[in-house]
C-alpha atoms as one frame of an Amber mdcrd trajectory, in Angstrom:
protein
 -57.625  21.518  12.878 -60.384  18.564  13.724 -63.410  19.501  11.660 -66.145
  19.449  15.072 -64.212  22.314  16.023 -63.875  23.737  12.637 -67.266  23.776
  11.884 -67.799  25.668  14.846 -64.831  28.037  14.825 -67.156  28.828  11.068
 -70.541  28.878  11.991 -69.580  31.529  15.146 -68.150  33.551  12.490 -70.824
  33.047   9.868 -73.431  36.515   9.641 -77.096  35.935   9.550 -78.992  38.184
   7.780 -83.012  37.457   8.508 -85.513  38.168   5.925 -82.878  38.661   2.871
 -83.077  37.761  -0.100 -87.192  36.760   0.651 -89.298  37.388   3.563 -89.091
  35.141   5.975 -85.671  33.343   5.176 -81.918  33.310   6.856 -79.430  34.034
   4.427 -75.859  32.494   5.346 -73.721  35.589   4.704 -69.932  34.043   4.040
 -68.646  37.715   3.284 -67.676  37.855   6.823 -65.386  34.859   6.766 -63.337
  36.287   3.707 -62.740  39.416   5.802 -61.474  37.860   9.147 -57.599  36.143
   7.470 -57.562  33.692  10.092 -60.997  32.241   8.947 -59.862  32.463   5.503
 -56.707  30.665   5.407 -58.072  27.630   8.061 -60.815  27.448   5.009 -57.971
  27.068   2.141 -55.863  24.503   4.056 -58.924  22.387   4.591 -60.120  22.288
   1.074 -56.131  21.900  -0.192 -56.190  18.596   2.557 -59.369  17.790   0.871
 -58.087  18.411  -2.393 -54.519  16.739  -2.100 -56.453  13.300  -0.808 -58.584
  13.103  -3.793 -55.770  13.552  -6.001 -57.192  16.565  -7.878 -55.907  18.175
 -11.319 -57.667  21.218 -12.268 -60.076  23.311  -9.178 -63.666  23.723 -11.281
 -65.592  27.021  -9.479 -68.925  28.606  -9.685 -69.493  32.392 -10.437 -69.488
  34.470  -8.221 -68.202  33.622  -4.204 -67.215  30.821  -5.614 -63.885  32.287
  -7.576 -63.000  33.796  -3.819 -62.415  29.643  -2.573 -61.297  28.289  -5.929
 -59.183  30.895  -7.148 -57.017  30.402  -3.500 -57.213  26.767  -3.791 -55.732
  26.882  -7.173 -52.607  29.172  -6.140 -52.176  27.021  -2.599 -52.278  23.694
  -4.967 -50.570  25.336  -8.191 -53.542  24.271 -10.237 -55.486  25.585 -13.067
 -58.500  26.978 -12.786 -61.707  26.850 -14.302 -64.472  29.667 -14.182 -68.469
  28.285 -14.087 -70.226  31.698 -14.699 -73.909  32.724 -15.754 -74.745  32.557
 -19.197 -72.984  35.270 -21.286 -70.068  36.000 -19.025 -67.477  33.692 -21.094
 -66.472  35.083 -24.496 -64.869  31.952 -25.784 -67.112  29.090 -26.879 -68.624
  27.306 -24.430 -70.946  24.118 -23.020 -74.111  25.026 -21.301 -76.497  24.656
 -18.834 -79.785  24.873 -17.720 -81.206  24.369 -13.977 -83.570  25.246 -11.751
 -83.127  26.637  -8.188 -85.672  26.821  -5.259 -86.712  30.402  -6.695 -86.863
  30.232 -10.385 -84.078  29.056 -13.032 -80.823  30.132 -15.006 -77.866  28.811
 -17.359 -74.666  28.260 -16.502 -71.713  28.305 -18.173 -68.248  26.751 -19.054
 -65.166  26.965 -21.785 -65.492  23.970 -24.023 -61.598  23.747 -23.651 -61.699
  24.619 -19.324 -60.092  21.366 -18.714 -58.857  18.513 -19.837 -60.371  15.478
 -21.519 -60.187  12.583 -18.182 -58.398  15.633 -15.959 -60.081  14.807 -12.744
 -62.005  18.231 -11.230 -62.898  19.192  -7.949 -65.863  21.423  -8.373 -65.696
  24.542  -5.848 -68.697  26.571  -5.512 -70.455  28.888  -2.758 -73.520  29.548
  -4.155 -75.449  31.414  -2.505 -72.584  30.829  -0.100 -74.160  26.828   0.309
 -75.530  23.974  -0.500 -79.077  24.469  -0.221 -81.523  22.557  -3.268 -78.059
  21.432  -5.244 -79.697  22.487  -8.947 -76.278  24.846  -9.875 -73.802  21.986
  -8.675 -75.759  19.102 -10.861 -75.500  21.639 -13.621 -72.115  22.614 -13.036
 -71.251  19.113 -12.821 -72.940  17.934 -15.952 -70.810  20.784 -17.671 -68.007
  19.509 -16.303 -68.309  15.967 -17.919 -69.935  17.411 -21.532 -66.410  18.514
 -22.197 -64.101  15.092 -20.505 -63.827  16.274 -17.030 -63.946  13.204 -14.020
 -65.522  15.470 -11.229 -64.521  13.584  -8.070 -65.672  15.775  -5.601 -68.091
  18.911  -4.987 -66.996  21.809  -2.064 -69.526  24.217  -0.210 -68.425  26.370
   3.033 -71.904  25.864   4.032 -74.741  22.636   4.133 -78.062  23.285   4.820
 -79.370  19.928   4.865 -82.920  20.281   5.375 -83.327  21.807   1.695 -81.811
  18.285   0.563 -79.614  19.519  -1.949 -76.643  17.554  -0.144 -78.338  14.684
  -0.259 -79.650  15.304  -4.476 -75.801  15.399  -4.388 -74.797  12.064  -2.944
 -77.514  10.540  -5.168 -76.196  11.537  -8.356 -72.718   9.809  -7.039 -71.110
  13.327  -6.737 -68.903  13.529  -2.649 -69.532  16.715  -1.357 -67.010  18.301
   1.381 -68.774  21.208   3.164 -67.071  22.473   6.435 -70.304  23.458   8.157
 -73.564  23.250   8.344 -76.992  25.013   9.621 -80.098  24.113  10.337 -83.307
  26.261   9.566 -83.948  26.597  13.635 -80.123  28.039  13.889
């Protein structure tokens, strides 16, 4: 599906919830896309094409909705799947990274043996269902570099360009691929 048509197709199916999780804000809820088998299929196909073009060895995804996309991609492409989780959720030896969010701070972790050194990793993320400020993705990128991986890109369903997260990611040298974008006025 052509990228403009794909973007319009997905945006028409994303639910907007006003005043959640903060008063005055609009939350873009992608659970409607996961509940629509055709929308889910076209998202996985679009991300799979990107992974194939990048020559990805490992799919890494961030807790929790990122696991839905990352797991499906890993299955589709027959690639290992590395989990980036909230602090304290992984039982083996981990590497951790602190980061700031638009509403506070957090820590994420990855198992120190989540991928082989020099593995080419696509970081698949659906953090708050989108790229907002980019803090979580930047922290995950640092984690993967700490364990020797080469992150060849990051993927998310939605970009919120006005929050400048995608700009921060590109400035850090991390290529990104999103399937659609929402402005604050939409």
